[in-house]
Structures are given as structure tokens and as C-alpha cells.
N, C-alpha and C positions, 0 to 999 in steps of 0.2 A: 527489383526482385519483389515477388509477392509472397505473402504469408497468410495462412488461414487462422482465424480467431474462432473460438467456440464460445457460445452463450448457452449455459445450462440453467434451467429452473428446476430445483429439486425440492420436494416436499414429502413430509412423513415424519415418523420418529427418527431419532438420531441414527440408529443402526441402518434403517432403510435408506436414509440420505447418503450414508457412507457407501452402501452397496451400489446405489445409482451412480455415485461419483466414480467408483472403480470401473463400472461398466462403460461409462462415457470415456474414461481415460483409455481403456483398452481399445475402444473404437477409434478415438481420435489419434492416439499415439501408442500403437502396440509395442513399439520399441521401449517406451517408458516403463512398461510393466516389468521388464527385466530388472529395472532399478530396485524394485521392491521384492521381486521373486527370488533374488539371490543375495540375501542379506549377509554382509560382512565376511563373505568367503569362509563361513563356519566359525568365525571368531566369537566364542562364548562370552568373553568379557564385554564385547559390544552389546550383546543381548542384555547383560546385567545393567548396562547404562540405560537401555531402553526401559527396563523395569523401574528405574529411578525416575525417569521422565514421566512415565505413566502415573507414578505417585504424585509428582509435582502438578500434573494436569488435573488430578482429582481435586487438589486444593485450590488451584488458581484459575482453572478453565473448566468450570463445572459442565458436565455433559459431553465434553469433547472426546473422552475415551470411548464412549459408545459409538460415536461416528467413526473413529479410527478402527474399532473392532469390526464394524460392518464392512469397511473398506478392505481390511485385511482378510476377512472371511471370503469376500468375493474374489480376491486375487490368490487365495490359498497360501497366505504367508502369516507370520506371527505378528500380533500387534506391537510387540517390542521392537521389531525391525522397522515398522512403519513410523512409529513415534520417534525412533532414533534419527531417521533421515530427516524428519521435519525439523529437528533441532540442530542440524548441521549445515543449514543454508549458509552460503558464503556471503561476503559483503555484497550489498546490492542497493540500487536506487540512487543514481545521480539525478535527483528529481527536484522539481519546484512545485510549491503549493501555497495556497493563500485562502483566507476567509475575509469577507467584506461585510461589515455590519449594515443594518437597514438604513442608518443615517447617511451612508455613503453610496447607496445604490438607487438607480432610477426606478426600480420596482418596489422600493420600500420593504424589501425582504432580505434575508441573509443569503448571499451568493458566495459560492466557493468554486475554486478551480484547482486543477493539478495537471502537471505534465510528468509522465513517468519515463525515464530514460535508462536503458540498460542494453543488453546484447540480445541476439536472436536465440540465446540459450534459454530464455525465460519461457515459462508456461504462458500461453496466450489465451487464458480462459477467464471469462466473466461469469460470475455465478450469482443467482438469486437462490436463497435458502429459506425455507419456511419449516421450522421445527416447533412443535407445541412446547410452550414454556419459555421460549426464547423470542427475541424480536426478529421478525423477518427482515432480511437485508439483501442488498445488491452490492457487489464489489468484485474487484479482480483478485484471483486466488493465487496462492503459492503453496506448493506441496498439498494440493487438494483441500486442505482444511484452513489454512491461514489466509490472511487478507493483506493486500497492499493499501487498500482504500475502500470507501464505500459509504452508503447511506442506509439507514434502517427505517422501519415503518413509523418511528416517532419523529422523523425529520432530523435525526442526529447524523452528522458528517464526521468522518475521520480519515486522515491521510498521513502519509509518512515520507520522510526522506532520511537517508543514512547520513549521519554526521561522523566526523573524524574518519573518513574512508581511507585516509593514507596510513592509518595505524592498524596493526594486527587486531583481529577480534579477541576480546578478553577470554581468558580460560576459566573465569569464575562460574559457579553453578548459577543457572538461570535460563531464561527463555531468549530466543531470538525475537525480533520485533513483531513477527506475524501473529504470534499468539496473543499479544496485548491488543492489537487492532481487532482481532476476531472476538475477543472477550468483550471489548467495549461495544462492538456492534451487536453482540448477542444480548448484553445485559443492561446497557445504559439508554436512558431516554433524554438526558440533558447533559450539559457540560459539567455540572456539579457531580452527577453520578459517574461520568467518565473519569473525572479527577480522583474520585474515591477509589476507583479501580486502579488507576495508573500510578498513584503515589507509592503504594507499597509493593507493586508488582516487580518481582526480581528479574532483571534483564542482564543478559550477557551480550550486550550490543549497545552501540551508540546511536541514538535515534532522535530525530526532530519530529514531533507529532503535533498536528493541528486537529482540534475537535471544535465543532460549532453546532449550534442547535437553532431550530426555527424560531425560538423565542428571542433571538438576538443577542446571544452570548457566544464567545469563542475563547479558546485557550491555546497557547503555544506551550508545549511540554518538551523541554530538552532534557534527555535522560540517558544516563549510562549506568554501569555497574556501581559506581561510587559517587556519582554527581547527579544533581537534578536541579532545574530551575523552571519556574512556571510563570507565564504572563497571561492574565485574563483581561478581556475587554468586553464592553457592550456598546462601544462607539469606535469608528475608524476601521482599521484593518490590521491583520496579521499576515506575515509571509515568512517563508523559510526555504533555504536551499540545502547545501551540504556542509554547513559548518555551524557550530554553536555560536550564538549571538547574545544570549542573556548573561548577566553579570556573573552568576555563580558557576556557570558551565563554560563560558568563554575563556576563563582563566585556565581551564584544563586542556585547551587546544594549543598544540605546538605550531601546526602549519595549516593553511587553508588553501584550497585549490583556487586558481585564478578564475576558472569557469564558474565556480560557486559564488565568488565575490561579484562577478559581473552580472550573473542572473539575479542576485540579491539586490544589487544597485538598480537594475532595470525595474524590478518589481516595486521597490520603494518609490522610485521616481514616478512610475506609471500609475500605481494605485493611489499615490498622494496627489495626483494632478487634478482630481475632480470626481464627480459622480461616475460610477461604473454601471454598465448594463450587461446582460448576457451576451450581447453582440460585441461589446468592447473586450470582454473576457476572452471570447473566441478569437478576436484579432490578436490579443497577446499570445495566445496559445499557438496561433498559426503563423506568427512572424518568426523569421529565422534568427537563431542565435548569432550575435550577442544582443541584438535589439529586439529580442523576442525569445520564446522558449522552445521553438521547434529545432530539433537537431537530427542529423543523419549520419552519425559516426558509430555505426553498430559494431564494427570490428574493434573499436576502441572503447566499447562498453559505455557509449554515450549517445545512443540513438533513441529517438522518441518511439515508444511502443504503443502508447495511447495518451489521449488527453481527455479531461472531463470538465464539464461545466455543470454546476448544480444549483438549483433554486430550492432551498430547504422548505419553503412554504408548500411546494408541490410534492415534496418527497420523491423526486425523480432525479436521474442523472442523464445528461446528454454526453455520449461517448463517441469519440472519433478513434477508430482503430487505425494505428499507424499515425505518422505525423500529419497534422491538419493543414499543412501548406502544400500537399501533394495531390495532384490530379483528381482522381475519383474518390479519394478518402473523404468521408462525410460523417457528420454527427447523426447519431441515432439515439432515441430516447428509451430508457429502461427504468424499471421500478420494482420494488418488492412485491408488487401486486400482479406482475406478469404471469400468464398461464404457464403451467408446467410443460416442459418439453425441452428440445435442444435445437439450436440454430447455429449456422456457421456463416462467417463473413470473410471476404478476401480484402486485403489492404496492400497498398504499394509501399515498400520501404526502400528508398534509394540509399545507396552506399556512397558516402563521401569521406573525405579526410578532414579531420578537425583543424581549424586554423592554428597557425603557429602561436605558441604561448598558452594554448588552452590548458595544458597539463602542468604548467608551472605552479609552484607553490609559494605562498607568501608567509613569512614568519608572523605569528600572532604577536601583536603589540599591546595586548590587554595588560 
């Protein structure tokens, strides 16, 4: 089966960017507009929740409300409705990601990679955004405003994977993962600045976050509503899949998926085997699971929607839409410097059944 991906490059003040994003959504997915145009079936209490979320945005995600307002104006809906939907995203991201420091790369630069797995329900939109007063960045979007991953003009990389996906989402007040990634891309130029944002940021989600910079530092941030642990490096590598692995957070995990453990073991073995290059990273991303990261199990919410290889010294990302082991799917280069406009790309996404045992869980022995 084939799917169409959108690449949009938006620039201007925040309200203008929001309006452009809404127009592009209407053109690419007119059926998605109804999602925002009929908020809550008239439930006023839900709109009150939206007001609270706008207040939280004002404190923790400066400038984002203006973007949401422009988006809402273009669609003729209330900002409270739009911001509420952005905060109700379900569990997402059976992903793998990693950062490799210059001492372990053939290029002598920081190299990063990620494979994002989920279902065909996801928005397939890559965005470059340039707003005065914020760092220009390129990354995959969720709910128009959020990010799954990306690189900004300072050569700062961020990527995520959901952790503890077998447990219900917490009901505590806070943000889903996407707002933290977007805020880091907008405001940080180094790993240290990203950590300053991430440490106090209130989350109602269990997340594994990798940030890396072109200066040769990286951090793994494992964070939930009540737990957090961080590992920073300037040599070697970091990797993460869908379970907590650091001491303070690992103890909070009851069960871990077999597929997460297998991908983690593959990454540890492969990244630890010697110097890595952009080509070797692409081989990892294009080799089929379990001896690689490419998956085709979309009906089981475990299909590769995109893969990324990034060299932070260049400030660019190479993106393969769809799994990198399939036919005509190919890597293309994007950056925060791309000219404004919109492009579309087709990718092949084959449907298969996950191997037996993929969804088994193992009790945590920490």
C-alpha cells in the first residue's frame, strides 16, 4: 500500500505560521478539519480544560498560543478546542533512537538516528518552521504544533520514544511528550539548555528523550510524572527503545515488551561494535526486525513510518518516508534552511504480521 507524506516549510510570525499550517491541513486532509471544527459535541467543561491548557502553554511553551490562535482562526474554531485536542494524544511511538559521539564516528562528528513506528493513523507531515525569536527547526509533527523529533538551526537534535506503553496514561496535570520536544527545538541551542527546559517540565506521559548537539554532547532523559533520570555523555553512544533503563526510572517499570528489549539489545551490540558512519546507520535502519529496526506491522501499531539519519555538524536530516528496506523508498535531505513551500512524497508501506512473541512482556527484575 502507498501513503502520501507532506513536507511543509512555514515562516513568518507565530500567528501566520499557524494559519499556514491550517490551510495545508485543509488541503492535505480535509476530513481532519472536522476533528477541530466540532469540538467536544458542545461539552462546555471540556472548553474549560482548554482554558487551563492555554494557561500552562503560556508558562511552559512561550509563543505557542499565538500559533494555536492563528490555526484556530483559519479553521473558524476556538483556540480552547484546538489546544485541548493537542493534549489528549494517545500512547504513541514504538520507536528506536540513538546518538553517537564524535569519538565513535568515521566523520568525527555527532551522528544521530531514529526509526519511528506506529500505525497509519498518524499524521505524515514533516515541517520546517521559521518564527522570529525562536530557533528554526525541521521535524515530524503531531497535532500541527508538536514534534516527534527534529534538528534546529543550532545543530541540536531531539528524538523520543514512549516508555511504559503497557500502562495507562497518567491522569496528572501536565503535557504530553510533544510539547516538550517542540519547546526544546524552539528554545535550546545545546544539551545543557535542553536539560534546563526538560528537568522541571510537567509531563503527563512516560517518555525516553535523546538530545544531542554538534559540540559533541548527548543526554538520555527518562521522564514521567513522578520519576526522572538523566545520563549525559561526551564519548561513546546512547540509545533507547520503549522501556526505562536508567537506575531511578527502571525501578518504576513493571513490565517491558519483548520487542523493545530485542531492539535495545540490537542497538547496544551494533553501536558498540566499532566506528559508525552515515552508511552503517542507514543499514541499521533498513535491516528488518529483529536484526534491525525496520518493521511492517502497521495494523499492530508497530510499522515504520519514517527513519532519520542526522549529521549535526551539517544541521541537516536525511529522511526516508516509510520503511527503508522497501522498494523505491529513499532518503532525502531536509534542513531548517529550506525555502518556503509545500511538497508531497509517496512511500510504500507493506503490511505484514509481527513474529510470534513480539508482544510478549517480561517482568522487570530491577
